[in-house]
N, C-alpha and C positions, 0 to 999 in steps of 0.2 A: 421557570425551569429551576431546576436545583444549581446553587453555585459551584459544586462539585462537578456536576455535569458539565457545565460551561467551561470550567477549566480543563476539564479532560478533552472536551472538543477543541478547545483553542491549541492545547499542546498537540494534540494527534493530527489535526489539520496542517499545523505549521511543520510537522514532519513530513508529512505525505503530499500536500499539494505542490511544493516545489519540485518532487521528483516527478508528479504526474505532468507537469509542465514540459518536462525534458524525458519523458519516459522512452522515447525512441532512442535516443542517444544512450541512456542508462543501459538499454536492452542491447544495443548495437556495440558498445564497449564491454559489456558484461560487469558493469560495476556492482559487484555485490554488496558493498557496503551501503550504496545509495538505495539498493532495492531492500536491504535489511530495514533500513531507517523508514521506508515507504511502508513496509508491511507492518512495522512496530506502531508507526503512526496511525495506521487503519485499525490497529487493534484498540489502540488508546481511544481513537475516535468513536470506535463502535462500542467500548465500554461506556464511554460518555453518553451515547444514545440509551442504552440500558439503564444508567443509572438516572437520566433524565425521564425515564418512563416511556420512551419510544422504541422498545425492543425490536420493532418490525423492521426498522431501518438498518439494523445489523446485517440483514440478507445482503442489501446492496453492497455493503462493504466487503462482505465476505465474497460475493460474486467477482467483484472487481479484484479483490486480492488473489483469488485462485486464477483469474484469467491473467493478471500480470504475472504470477509465477510460472504458469504454463508458457506464455509468451517469452519471458526470459528465458526459461530452460530449454524451449524448442530452438529459439535463435542460437542459444550457446551450443547445442549439439549440432546444428547445421554448421556453425563457424569450426568447431572442432573437426568436422568431417572434411571441410574444405582444406584445413591444414594437413591432414594425413595423406 
């Protein structure tokens, strides 16, 4: 695999994996900075797979990124409805 792809994967996964481990807490507390770091990490990791010659793996990352954002926003709107 391309050395640039390896660096992109290491950087991307080092940003996204810690947040995935605590995704429930991040969503519940509506930690936007952590979610932004997670999404940015997924973008970098996906770019690493493209550079590395395995572009089909980007779909898994995109699917998870969309699911995480939908979950984050859905819980956020439910939380704001409870406060009102």
